[in-house]
Steps between C-alpha positions, in 0.01 A plus 500: 500500500640845415520782747198668322289179496576446871417867591176476317417170666580638850271797439210251466559398875560126444383274766327788666840660598517873452818641332514870524669706221848489648479119567376448148832627372727376773395132487551452131850656508600320827762271335665795325535689825627202702181443697257214557151589381357491860774739620409732201140471601574599858721781391227661299232457759469855607583689174170444327245780492775769521671350804151449645404868500499624134859616486767375253362244257560153613567376155768761440651442845525125430664564167756719651574234762538252230739720310704563812521125579588431136797741545376750245639854508339821620449627141301195414278551802454866434406430137239254612350772735509761226319265260248418754439877572477571127243225450301553811555855617575403862656237720241542778257211530218714613536729196544212260171350629314825483607558145386150406165543667445828295553290191257240622781245560444271786774476777595152439511541122723810547735324729518194289593721209787659708628164616516358144649816358785513754545118462571546127733791565691299769532207247639730242750652738607173649520320165676791321769523770576127522557463121 
């Protein structure tokens, strides 16, 4: 299963287990960052929903953790943030959800989209830099 397929699968809450946005990225990339999937799940537990209070997007936070553990440089991380800002206008969970609501996009659909978008970007970064 690819990272993308696994992230998409996890967002469907398999076996009734909830995977927040951060966990939905950390778990598929666990091997690349030297972690067991259960440890990645535990690490991301409190980063969903903008660190549980609508602050920094958990998906973006997890992506940055993955880049850090994969030993990527600061410029790569900054570009990921800049690209995210350009695409979404903010890194704040509360604002991302409010903008989606104004467009008639449900919360889960919006967050699923962000998870899958960043999953693809991480795959590109990690694949590009290991070739």
